[in-house]
N, C-alpha and C positions, 0 to 999 in steps of 0.2 A: 470540281464533286470531291468534298473533304470524308473519307471515312476512317473514326477512330476504333472499329468493331467490327469483325467478319459479318455480320445483321446489317445489313445497308439501310431497311428500312425500318430501325429501332428507333425512336423521337427520341431516347435517354439516351442514346449514346451516339446519335449521326447527326448532322447538319448538314439534311441532303434537301430538304424539300417545305423551305423557308417559309414561314408566317407572317413574313412582309412583305408587302406591296414592292412594285418592281423600284428600282432606287432607290429601296430602305435599306438599311443596313443590318445583319442581323447582331447577335448576343458579342459577334469576335471581331465585329469591324466592315464586314466581308460584305459584298454585295449579289445577288443571285445574277447569273446571267442570263441576258438576255436573248436567246437564239432566233428571234425572229424572223432573220432575214437567212436561217436556214432553211425554215419551213417548206418542204413539198418543191427541192429544190434540189436537182439532181446533184449537182458538183458537191455537194455536200451532205451524200445522202448514201449507204449503204444497203438498203433495202427498198423497195415495193409494196406498200400496201394495198391491196387490192379489195374495195368494201361491195360486196354485192347486198342489195335492197331487196327483199320480200317483201309480200304484201304486208298487213297491219293483221293484228286478231280480229277477228270479228267485233263490229262496233267498236271501236277502240281507234281513237287518233292519238296523238301526239301528244302526250301532258302538256308543251306549253301550246301548241299548235291550235290555232282557231280558239282558246281559250282566253278572253279577255280580263277574265276575273282570277283573285284565288280560290274562288268555287269554285269556277267551271274545272282547272285544276285538278282540285278535289275530288271531284265528282268522278271525272275521267280515272284520275289516280285507282281510286277505290275499283273502279271497274276492270281496269286492268291488273289489279289486285288478286282482285276473282277468278280471272284467267290464271294467271299466274300462277294460281296456287294449284289449277289442275294439273302442272307443269312440274314439280319439287321434287324430282323424283333422279335422283344422280345416279350414273353408270358405275358402279364399283367392281372392279374386277381384282381377282385374291393373287398375290405372289405368285405362285404356279401359272395363272393369265399373262402374268408381266413377261415374264421369261419367255412366255410363244410369240413367234415374230408373226406369226397368221393373226391373234387374236389381240383384242385391246389391252391395251395396258395406260398404267396411271402413271402420275408423277405429280406429288402434292396433291393429290383429289383430282388432279386435270384428268378428265381420259382421251386418247388419241387410237386411234385404229389404222394400222400400217396394212397400205394397200398394194402392196409394188408386189404381190403378186396376184391376188386375185380381188376381186372389186369385193367390199363387204360394207351393207348400210349401216346404220349407226346406232337405229333399232326400231325395233317395230313395234307400232301403236295404234292406236284408232284415228283416225282422221282430223277429230275435230281436237287430238293433244298436240297442235302446230307448236312449235319451237318458237321460244324467244329469241338466241344467237347461237351462231354456231361459227365457227374460225375455222379458216383449212391454213394447212403448213406446204409451201411447195406445191407441188400439182398432184400428190397425194395422199394427203392425210388430212385426214381430217379433224378440226379441235371443236371440243362440244363446249361450253363455258356453262351456258345457263338453262342446262336444262333439256337441250333441242333433241325434239323426237319426229321421226318423220319427215325431215329436212325436204321438201319436193322441189329438184332444184328447177326443172319446168318452170316454178314459178318467179324464178326470181325477177324482177321488175328492172331494174337497170345496175349499171355497175361504177365504181370511180374507183381511179386510182391515183395514189398518191405519192409520191418518196419522201422515205422516212431513215431517222437517222436510230439504229437499234441501241446507243450510248445515249444519247438524251433519253427517248421514253424507256431505257433501263433503269435510268439512274431516278426517276421519278414514279417509277410506277412498279412494285413486287410483281405484279402480273408480266409487263411485259419483259423484266427481269429472270423471271425463271424459263418463259418462252423462248429468248433468245440466250440462256445459258444452261441448257438442261444437259448439255454434253452429248443429245441425240443426234441422228440423222435431221431429224428438221429443225435443229436451234440453228443450221446453215444453210438452208436453203434461202436463197435472195426474195423469192417470192412471199410474203404473206397474205393471206385469203381472210376477210374478215366478214362473213354475214350476219348483220343486223334488219330489225325491223324498218322502213322507208320514214318511219314515224321518229327514228334514233337519230337522223343522218344530223341535225343539225346539232345537237349538243354534242354529240363524238366529234364532230370536226371542232367547235368550240374547244374542245377536250383537250383534240391534238393538239390544237391551237395556242392555249395555254401553257399545255408541257415544252414547249419552245419559248416564247415569249414570257412566262407565270403573271398575264394580265388578261383578263377575257373582255368583247366592247359589247355584250349586251349587259344590260343594266334592271331588265324587267322582273319581278320575281316570278313568274313563270318560269321563264327561257333560264335565271339562273336556279330553280328548283332541275330542270330537266339538267342541266350540266352537272348538280350535285349527286342526282343518281349514279349519270355516267359516270362521276371519277367515282363514286364509290365500285360499283360495278369493278371498274378497273383499278379499283385501287391505289388513286392518286389522291394521297393525303394532302398535299399541299392547294390541290384546288377544293377538297372538300372544306378546309379551311379558308379561303379566300373567299369563296362562295357563302359561306355561312357569317364572313364578316361582314360583306355586301348586303346579305343580306338582313343584319343584326341593325346596318345603318340608315334601312326603306323607315318607314313611317309602322308601326306596327299597331294591326288591330286584334280583333278575338279571333276572327277569321284566321287572320294568316298568325296567329300563334298555336290556335289549335293544331290547324293544320302543321306547325314544325315538329309538334309534341306527337302528329299522329305518323310522321315517316317510319319507311320498317324498319323493324327493330335493330338489323342489321348497321343502318346508318344511324339510329339513338344512340348506338352504341357505343359509335368512333368517337373518341377524343377528339377529333377535326371539327364535330359539330356540335359537343359539347356546349360552348357559349351559347351559340343562336337558342337549346332547346334551355339553355338557364337563362335569358334571357324572356322567350316564351311565357316561361314559369313568372318569372317577376311581374312580368306586363298581366297576367292573367289573376296576381296577387294583388297589385296595386287595385287594378281595374275593380276587383270585386271585394274590396277592401273591408266593407259593411254589407253583411251577408242580409241585413233587417232589408235593406234599400234596394236589390237586384233578386229577391227570393226567386221570385219566377226565370230570369233569366239563368241564376247559376241549376237551378231544375232541372234544365233543359242540357248541362253541361255534359260533353261525353266524363269516361271515367278520368281520364287523361287532365281533361281543366279542372276536377272536382280534386285530384290528387295535389294540382298545383296550388291551388286556391286554398286548401284546409291545410295544407302544411305550412301554412305561413305562420311563423310568428305573430306575426304584425293584425293578423283577421282579427275585427271587430265583433264581438257580439255580445250579449247579453251576460251568458255563462257559456260554462262547456258543457253544461245538459242541453241549452239550446243547439251547439253543434253538435252533439250527439243526435237529438230530437232530427232536425235537421238531416245528417248521414243517414240515416236509418228511414227515411221518407224519401229523400233520392233512390237507394236501393232497391228498396219496394216497387218503385216507381220504372225502374230501369231491368231488375233482374225478377220480374214476378214470378219464378219458378223458387221454391225454397233452398232446394238443394242449391242451383246456381246463387243464391244470397250468399248461405254462409260461405260455400267458396270465398267467394270473391269480397265476406269480411274478413274471412284468415288469410287471404292473401295479399287484401292490399287496404282496405277500409279501416282495418283496426287501427294501422299506424296512426291513421289519420287525428287519431280521440285523443286529447287525450285524458285519460281515467284517472288519474291522478288527482286532479280539479273537480270531476263530477261530483255531485252532492252526495252523502250516503244515500239520502230516498232513491238519487238516480241508480247509481252501485245497484241496490238490491233490485231494482228493476232490470238490470243489464243482466242479472244472475237468471232471470225468469224468464230472458228474452226468446222466443223462437229463433231469431235470425241469427244469434249466435249458437257453435257450437258448445256445447257445454262444458267442455275441458277448455274452450278458447278462455268464455267469459269465468269461470271460477280460475283463469290465470291473469287476465288483468283485472281483477276486480281483485284480488289478494296483494298486488302488484302495488294498488292503488292506496291499499288500506295503508300496507308498510311503509308506504311515503307519507302518509297522514300523520301517520305515529313518529314519524323523523323530526329534527330539533329545524330549526328554521335554517342554524345555520348547514349543517347537512344537505336540508334542502337544494338550498343553493350550491351545493359543493356537487350534488347530482346532476342540478341542470347543466352549469361549467362543463362536466365532461362530456357531456354529449355535445354540445355546443358544435363540433363538425362534421356531426349526424345528418343523413337525409331528413329522418323521421327524429322528431322531438315529444318525448313521452312526459318529462319533466320541467319543459320549461312552460311559465305560465302569460298565456295570451291578455293583450290588451280590453279584457271586459269590461262590458259595461257595467255591471255589480261585480264588486268583488270579494272572491269566495273567504268562507268564514269557514273554522274550526268548530265544532258543534260538539259538545257532549252533554246526551239526554239520559233524565231521570224518573224514573217511574212512583217509586218509592221513597220518603213517606207522605212525599205531594210531589207532583208533577212540576218535573225543573229541568231547563236547559241553561248549557254555561257555553255561552258565544264569544271566541275569540275573533278579532278584527285587524287585521295590521294593515298598516299605512305606508307606501315608503315618502322618505320627503321629496320627492318630485313629485310626487300626488298631491301632498298638501299643498307644498307650492302654486301646483295647478286650481285652486280652490280661489285665490284669494283674485278678483273681490269680492265675492258672489257664487261665487260655486258651490257644486256641494256632488256628492258623492252616493252609494248606494250599495249595501252588499247586497249577496244573494239571499234568498228566503231560507226561514229555518222556522221549524214547527214545535208548537206546544200545546200538548192536549188539542191536537187537530186542528187550529187554526196556525197561519202562513205571517211571520213577522219578519222585520226587516230593520237595519240602522244605515242612516244618514249621517253621513259627515257634512261641515256647513263651515263655509266660510261667512260670516254675517258682523252685523253690528252689535254690540251688545244692548240692553234694555234702556240706556239711556242715548244712545246714537253715538256716543261719542270717541267709540273709535271700533276697529277690525276686532275679530274675536275667533276662535274655534267653539263650535256646538257640535254636541252631539245628541240624537235624535232617535227613540224607538217608534216604528210605526206596525198598522199591523196590516193585515192585504185585504181581509174584506172587507167589501164596500157595500156589503147587504147591509141592515138594520140588523147587527147581533153585537149583544154586547159580552165583554170577559174581561174578567179584572185581574189584575197583573201586580204583582210586586215586583219590582226591579232595583239596578242595582249598580252604577258605572265607574269603571275604574280601570286605572293606565299606570303602567311601570313606570317607574322612574328612576335618575339615580339620586344617592351615590348605590343603593339595595339593588335597582333593577327590581326590586320586586313588586307586585301588583298593590296599587293606594288605592283604597275606594276615594270616589270624589263626591259622587250626591246619589241618595236612595230614598225613594217613592212608591206611590202605589198609583195605581191609575185604572178608571174603566173605559177599555175600549168600546168606542163604537165603531160604525163600518168608515176606516178611508181616512180615522185619526191617526195621530202622531203625539208623541210627550217626548219632554229631554232639556237641553240646557243650551241657552242661547253662546253662554262662556263656562266651559265644562272647565278650563285652569284657570280660571278668574287673574288673565293674563291678558296682556295687549296680542295682537298676532306676530305683531314685528317681535316681541317677547318669546312668544312659544315657539317663533321660525327661527332666532338666533343662532348662531354657532353653538353657545353655551347652553343650549336647553337643555335643560334634565329629564325632556320628555323623550327626544328623540336618541334610542340606544343602537350604535351601526346604524345611523340614518332610516331606521324604523320606528313610528308609532306602533306601541302594542295597546290595544282594547282590549278590555272585555265587560261584559257583559250578564250577569245573571238575571234570570224570570224564571218566578215562579207563582203558580196557576195558584191564585185567592181560591180560598173553599167557600 
């Protein structure tokens, strides 16, 4: 054991619990020692661990025992967690009581009861609140770790005795380190009694074996989860990392990924389990990458699954408007009460929506949406409008600055419909100016016959869109870049529009008009130019093309409603 700091269990300062498999070397070239030969061997032990097994809670069985699948384990875990919630009060004593030898005293949040003179119960509670675990030190003192209350010693089913080495256990676990080195009488006792439920036997024995040998014999997901939970309880970080790595290497399913994200908060917050939860999030984000294909499945996901899917930059959606509508629908389905819905939006869901990429029409709806607290809706809409007003360079800088953040507000997703900036005028005539930017790689993907659509924008109450194409010129002699204007309305509606297409070009980088025209739209029709720039595709995409400025093609369309 190599200690470089007084805190033996600080992973930043100590190499004690290696994250490497047995036989592998750590960063400094050392190999984790294997003390498996000493496990339960009197010749290499200085203490005796007496394990007392109590009956399980009503209707509760071992998390792994009898569970043939992850789903069984999850259901059983949920049932046991509900029982544990009823036992969540720790016995806490004041400093004055610590000094009184006849009263319970605490060390680092651990409660002891001294019974040298008179027997004293741990706590008096109703029979329904049977505790999870109790720990006895020596023959006189009870150590209460997992909120055990009203422990009935007459209900002990059986006892198992194991020879242990306190240095080995203390080196692996802060829990045992404190237990064996608190400087009190109990730390000098040779006999240590541990009281657990019968369902926890296998997981505890596997954990103890790991603390000696740095390996586990079990490989099933449910058994590994049991050991992971035991390792968290007894603060064995190296075993948590080991279980996490083995679980990551097993085939991931939606069921198991959701389970890993639904582990108790204390486990989820542990650095040792972070790679497992990250893998679960990545699996769900990849599985439900295209939300249009799995709407019903995603709608049934729990909150943790929704956060994993909608936090992804690679999410494929028609637009951020569609993301907003879906998250709102999910929230109304799972949180029917308005007060709860507002709370979950304020704390969790609002971070999943990238408001700067909502259209202005949708932002107006956000301001009046009752599902948002008015203060929150005003904040996110104002932030979105400020972002939209920034220059493209500044927008890219803001997106890059939050690259390491958990939730991205300013990073653009892979939308099916490209975002546009729109400036609308009411007088002297109804008019709108639409800006569409396409990256060079997006244009490259269009070859040889692809097309990309913009988000919808409106003029005079009618919805329009732009579409960029790679198509053949009128004589079918070469490929070229085309730009078209379409109207969304598919009914028999006529709408007269004057339009102009322009693009920025070097060296001035100003917008240069390419085509002007007028058109009377009817439902579902479009108008445009097959060869907007009058050059072949190869010249348009060339490295020295005058139309790409910092690898971005800047297009503009002006629409004016005809009288």
